[in-house]
Every structure is written in C-alpha cells, then in structure tokens.
N, C-alpha and C positions, 0 to 999 in steps of 0.2 A: 627370963618363965612366959607362960604362954600371955597372950591380948585376951581381955576379956567383952563379949560384946555388951554395950550401955542398954541396948532396945531400941535405938533412935536409927530412923537411915541416915545415910550423910550422902545429900544430893548436892554437897558442895563442888562451885566449878572451880577450877586451878587458876589464878590469874593468868596466863598466857593463854589459854582458853576465850577468855570474856575477851580479850585482846584481839583476836582474830576475829571470833564473831561480830564485835562493833568493827573493823578493819571492813570488814566484807556491807556489812549493813553501808557502811560511808560507801565502798565500791558500787553497788547496787545505786542508789540515789544518785551517784554523781552520774550514774550511764544514762538511767534515768533522766536526769536537768538534759545532759549533752543529746537525747537523741530528741526530746521537747524541744529541744532549741533547736537545734539542724530543722525538726520538719519547719517552726515556724519561721527561719530562716530561710529555706527553700519556697516555702509558699509568699513570702514578701518579696524575694527577688523575681518569682513568674511575677508577682500581681506588677512588679515594678517597668520589669520587662515589658508588659503588656499594658501599657499605660495608655495607649490607646483602645485600651477594648479586643474586640473579636470581630475577626475578620471571613465574612463567609466569600471562600475560592468555587467560583460555577464552574466544573470539568464537563464535559462530551466526550462520550466515546462511541467509538462504531459496535465496540460491545460489552456489553454491560459489565458481563462475567470480568474482565481484564481491568475494567475502570474501576470499581468496586475494591480488588486486589490492591491495582497502586493507591487508591486514596488511603484503605486501611496504613498500607506501609507508611505514606507518609505520614498521617498524623500520630504514630509510634514515634516519629523522631523530635515533635512537639511543637512545630515549628515558630520561629515569629519574625515577621517582617517587616520594617517598619514601625517598631513599637506595637504591632497588632498581634496577638493570636491566632493565627490561619485557622480555619475549620474547610476543608475540605470536603464538595458535595455536589454527586452526580445530575446534571441537567439534560434535561432530553435534546436540547435546540441548540447547536453552534453557534445559532449567531447570544445565544447567552451566555458562555462559554468565554473563560479566557487561558483556558486550554483543549487541546481534542488531541485526543486518543485514538488515533488511528494507522492503520499500515503506511508506510511512505509512499504513496501511489498519485499516478497522474488524476485518478477521477479523486480521493482526499485531497487533494488539491484544488478541484474544480467545486469541490464542494463547498470549500473555505471559500473562493472566489462570488461563486454564486449567492453566499452570506453575505458579501460584502466585508469579511473578514480579511486582514492580513496577518501573517508570519510576522511575532518581533525579533527572531538571528534568520541567518542566512544558511542553515545547517541545524534543523533540527537531526536531536538525538534516540535513539531507539532506547528505548526503558523496559523492556518487557519482552517474552519468548514462550510461546506455548504450542508441543505439537499438534499438531490436525492429524485427524482420523477419520474414521466409521466405527460406529456402537452400534454392537448388535444384540441378540441370542446367546451367540459364542462368538471365541475367533473366527475373524474370515482368513480365507488363503487371500490374500491380493490377485494371485493368476487368476484366480476365478470371478474374481469382484469386478462387474462391468457398473457402468453408469446408471444404468435404469432402474439399478438396485437403490440407486442412496436417493435419500430423502433430504432436503436440504432448508436448517432451520433460519430462515435468512432475515429475521426481526431479530431473533435473539443471539445470531453468528454466523454473519456475512461473510466475514475474514474465511473462518474456517468453512463456507461452505463455497468461496471463491476456490479457494486451495486446493479442496479436494475436488473440485468437480475436473480442476484445470488438470490434477495427476492423473485420474481416473479416467478422464473422457478420451484423454491424449490429442485433442486439438478442441482449440476455440470453438469453432459451431455447435462441435457434439457438447461441448461445455456449457456453452451458452441457452442450448435448447433446453438439458437438460432443467437447469436455475429457473429457466422459465415453465416450464410441465410439472418440476417434481419438485415446486416448493411449499413450503407448512410456515406456518406467521411462528410458531412456536414448538418446543422440544417437547414440549408437555402432549403437544399433540401425534407422537411419536408410540407406534405401537409394532415393538420387535417381533411380534407374534406371526407378523403379515409377510413375512421375509424380507422385509425391509432394511437396510442398517442406515443410520442416521450419521450426518457429514457434524463432524466437533473437534473443540480441542479434548486434550488429556482434563482438563480440568472441570469439564462441564458436561461428563456423561452422565446420561440418566442413570438412574439408582437399577440394578439388577442385568445392566447392560455391560457389555465386556467391551475396550477399546484395542483399536489393531488400526498402530498409527500408517501413513502412506506415505515415511519418506520427506516430511515439510515439517518448517515451521511458522506461524503465524508471528511479525516482529510488530510491533506494536511500538511509534516513532507519538513522542510527545511535543506538540506543535504549540509556543507560546506565541498566543497572540496578542496584538495589541491594542490599545484602551478603543473603546466606540461607546457611541450611546447608553449603553447598556451594561457595561464595565467599565469601571471607571480604573483610574492611574494605580493605586493600589492594589486593586486586584488582580491589572498587568503584572505588576512587579509580583507579585505572589505567585501566577502563574511561571513567569518563568524564575523561580525560587524551585519550584514543584519541580518542574522540568531538569533544573539541574541536581536536586536532589535522586531524583531516579534513575539517571543515566547512571552518574554515580554508585546506584547500589547494584546497577543492571552487566553482569558479567557474560552475555551473548553475542551475537553478532548480529549483523542487520541482513549477510552474507547466508543468514540462516534459512530465509526465505527467499524462494522459488522465484523469480523474474516471470509474470503472467501476463498476457495481456490488457491492457486498460477496458477494452472489450467483456471481460469477463470477470472482471472486477463490479463495472458498471450494473450488469446481469446479476450480482448476488444484491446489489440493494434491497431494500425492502420495496423503492418504491421499483422495481425492475428500470432504474438510471431514472427515470423519470423527474426524479427531485432536480437533476443537473441541467443545467441552460448554458444555451451556449453557443459557441463551435465546433465542440467533442461533445454536445450533449448527443440524446438517444445511441449509446451504445449498447445499449440493454434490452429486454424484449419490447416487442414493439404492438401495442393493442390490436392493429388487421391481421395478423397471422404470420405475418413474413419472416424471412431468416433473419431476425435480429441482425446478423454479423454483415447482411447483403444489404441491409437496407440503407435505401440514399434520399428518404424524402426529406430529411433537412439540410441536403447538397444542393447547391445551386450552381452552375455554372460560373467559372471564374478564372482570373488569370494562371495561364497551366506551364509548368516544367516537366514536359515527362521524362523520368531516369529509368530507361533500360539497361537492365543484364544482359548482358551478352556475350557472359560464358559459355563454356563448354555443356554445362547445362541444361543452356534454353534451346540448342540446337534441335530437338523436334516441335518448341513450339513459337522459333524465331519465325516463319511467314506467315503464322496469324497473327501474332502481339504488333508487328510492323502493321500489315491490314490492318487492325484495330487502332494503335496509335497515326495512324494515316486519316484514315476517316474521324477520331475523333477530333484530331487537331482541326482539319476542316471544319467543321461541326460548330467548334468553338470561335474558328476566326469570324465563319460567317454571324455568331450572335456576338463578335466584335468582340470578344475575348482576346488579349493576347498568347500567345504559344512559344514555349522554348524546349529543347531537346538536347537531354546528355543519355551515353551510353557510360556503361563500367563494366571491368572484368580486373585479373591481374596484370600487371602490364607486359606487353608482349613483343618489345622492342626495346634494345640495346640502351641505356642512360635513363630511360623513362623510371619514375619512381613512385608517381600517382598511377592511381588505379580507375582513373573514370578520367572521361574525356568532355570538353565543353563544347559542344559541337556551338549550338544555336541557340544564345540568349534570349530571354523571353521576351518577344516583339509583333507585334500584327503581322509579319509576315509567316501567316499561318504553312501557306501552301509551300514554302519551305524548310516545315518540317516535315509535310506530307512528302518531300520528295527524298529529304538526306536520310529520313528514317530507315528506307526500301534498299539502300547503299548497306546498310550493318554484315559482318559476319561473326560467327563467332567462334569464341579460343579464352583457353585462360581458366580461373577460378570466379567466383561471384566478390570485391571487396563490397559489401556490398554498406557495409557500416561505415566505413571512409568516404564513399561516395555520399551518403543522405548527411553527415556531419558537413563535409564540401557546400552542398547545397544550400544546405540550413545556415549555412555560412555565408555565404553568398547573397542570398536572397532574403535575410533575416536581417541585414543591413540596407535595406533598401526603403523608402517611406511608403511604397504601395506594397498590398499582401498578395503574396503568391502562394500557387499548390503545388507540392510537387508530389509528382504520383509514380511511387516506386512498383516497380512492376520486374519481379524479381522468382530468381529460384529457391532462394536461400542464402546464407551469409555462411560465405570460408573464412572472414575474418572477424569472427565474434573475439572477445575479452573478456573486459571487464567491462558487466551490466551495468552496474549505478555510472560509471565515467561515460560509458555512451551516451546516458538516459543525463543525464547530468550537462555532457557538451551540447547535446541536438536542441535540449530547451534553452539553454541559453543562449545557441547561436541564432535561434530560430523566431527568440519571445512569442509578440503577439502576430507577426512580420510572414511568419510559411506556416500553413496546414500540411500535413500528409498524411497521403493517404497509400494503399497496400492492394495490388493484385500479386496474391501468392500460386504459383503456375506449378504445377506437378506435384509432386508427393515430397519433395526436399523435406528434411526438419528446420522443425518453426523457430523462426528467432521471435523469442518472446519480448526480448527487450525492443526491437525495430514497433514490435506490436503494440509496446506501451505508448510509443510516441508520435501511432497513427491515430490518427480520428476516425476512420473507417478503414476496413479490412475487406476482401472480398477474392474469395479460392478459384482458381481454372483449375481442375486438374487435369482437363482435356483442351487438346488446340481450338478445338470449337466453342470453349466457355469463354478464353478470355477475349474478347469482342463484349460480352454481356456483362463481365467483372469488371472490367475497365470503364465501361458507361456508367457502371452504379460508383466508382469513385472517384470518378473526372466531375459529375452531375448534369450525365445528360440521360 
C-alpha cells in the first residue's frame, strides 16, 4: 500500500549526521585554540630570547644600495645576539659603525685606519656581489664605448665608478682623469638624452635606462670592527654575527672582482681621495690640476732601494733607466738618505733559483749604487712579483722605513693576485713603501699597483728620469 503525506516537512537529521557535525565543530575549535596557543608561545619565546631588549647595529657602506640590501636580508633572520634583538641600520660615518661594507682594497683599509678603527677578524669574507656596467638610452656596444662618454656617480656608487672607469679606460691614468673630470654627485643628475652613459650596478639602473655590463663585478666584504668609544662591545659582537650570516648566505666569489689600482679606487671616492690621510694619501684627484697619478707633492726623499727590471723588455730603455737611477742615487745621498740597488729578471745561469739579485744593500754609499747600476745588461723575462715580495720581506723586517722604487716593464710571473697582495702587505707592514715606474707600453700589473703608494708612467726613454724623480720624492 502506498504511503500518504501528513502535510508536515521532515527536517530531522539522522543521528550519524549530527555526530559528524559535532565532531567537525570540535575539530575547528581545537585547531583555533592550538594556533592561538602557538602564537602566544612564539611571542613569549621571542620575548624570552630578547630579555635584554633591542640593540641597534650601526653599519657603514661604501655604496648605499648594497648596504640596504644586506641589512634587509639580515633582518629577515630575526637575529638575536647576547639576548638582544638586533636591528641593523645604515650610518654615514665609519667612525660610528660596527661593520664596514666595501670592496677589500688598500683604500678601504686606509679609510678604516684613518678613522682609528681596527678590523675584528684576520680574513674578512665577501658577502655580496653585483654586476657593474653602464646605463644609457639604449644598449651600448662595448667596442664603441670610450671613457669620455661615461659619467661617474661617485657619491651614490663609487665602487661601480672605479670598476667601470678601469675597465673602459684601459689604463690607470686615463681612469683617474675621467673619474676626476666626469664625476657627478648622484645618478639623479644623469640625463641619458645627452648621449652620455652612467656607471652603475645592475640593481641601481635609473628608470627608463638600459643596462650594459662591462665584464666585471663589484664584490663587497663585511669588515666587522672592534669596539670603540662610539661602538660598545655588544654592538661589536652583533657586527661579527652580521658578517657571519651575510657570508654564509653569499654564493659568489671574491675573484669576480678584477684587481685594479688603489689610484683608481681613491679617485672614485666622493672626496677624490682627500679623506684618506697618511703615507698612501693623495692617490686621487689633485686640486692643482696636475696628473693625479704622477703627483708627488706628498712625497719626500727617503732611504731608498731601487729595484730595476733588467729583462729583455727593458733593452730599449735601459740606458735611460741607468742614468736616471744613478743621478737619483747621488741626489738622495747628498740629502743624507741611504740608497741600495737590486736588479731582477728570470734566472739566466744554471742552478740559480731566484729571479732577483741583491746587488747593494741600502747604505750611505750612494756613489757605489751610481757606479753599479751602469754595469747591468738585459736578458730573460721580468719576474717582478717575486722580486717585490722578496724586497718587502727583507726591508719590512728592519726597524727603519725604506722606500722600494720598482722600475718595471711588466710582470711575467703573475699568479694569484690576492696571494701576492697578502704576501707583500704582510711582509712590508708599515716599514716599506712601494712606488712604481711603468716603462714602455706593456700590460699593467694591477696587483702590483694595488700595493704601490705612487705610480708614474714612462712610455719613452726620455720620460724615465722625470717619472723616477716623481716616485722617489726628488
């Protein structure tokens, strides 16, 4: 028999459905309670970790954009050091900083020395790298790019300015002159419509401009600094933590940055090198309009070792070099300075293992130097780095200060640039000052120039005497 409707709607749920709904509601309530509890625990945990409060970590950077990028990355790790929650911030003056971010160059280290700051570790690590190049209205053909077309924003980006100038100019004198004459304070002053291009990193290209790399990278190193009257011990410890974390996150190599002369690095500073004081000062632009790389106004005569390249490449210049060294030695002796003489090339005799000869030790006998230098002949190739490292080792161990004047056509024994830099700087200490005369048109050894306080060029034999006197202090 068929069932008949009773006129009432039947909305009654089955017992099973009710049980499912109740279980679901309980599950949601438990989940909400668990999430809320976890959030409370995390807040309590962070509060317990930061029981000492917040610590400001002051960081100075050669380039602002690189500084901000590294600070942001560090902040995302929620750093806690000595029970302090660390908040890093950028400061203008390295005097106030617990960390200095800059390329690892002689100029960067001199900036720290001049500010009375010391590095807390023996081997600062690279923490960031950026491709450098030029920005303009459109893509630039590198074969058509000349240094006179480049503007350098030295206040915003001195690192890119130095690297681009060196890559495009091809020699240090031209790079220094361009950095001096074509500098602008800020990329905001750049106008691509005038046919110029701007030295920049890939991450700081002005809006509407096209970036063209020049085959180099800027590599920034974190220098954690010791405490001072403006930086306390906790900030110094936080600075070391910042450097450690940044280095662990970096997957590049310090070798990505080419070795260029400290002359060029200094010329790219906002003050053109004026902020650097001491023996290696004044490598940048000069206010009197003279060639910055050849200016010797800050040099005075000193006890001097002449280190003369007598390789085959020196043959067209040897007589002029002999005459210049002989005359300079006599003049130094007349001023009461001591003088010595080495020469170098590759070993020419069987059984000889080194490429340099210690002819006359630095002494008051300047006349002997003037006589001995005229006896040299040429042969072999210039093992310049071996000779420079040896001279730094011998005279760096003395109590007195010695200027080593290298007269060179080039370098045949180039190897690991950083190893050479470390060896020479470590051996020389503060007892040896190296100056260089580059003879002829050979390839520039940028690592040698990085350890040189002053450099001068002598493309022709007639230029040698003037260039030598420039770096001797006469």
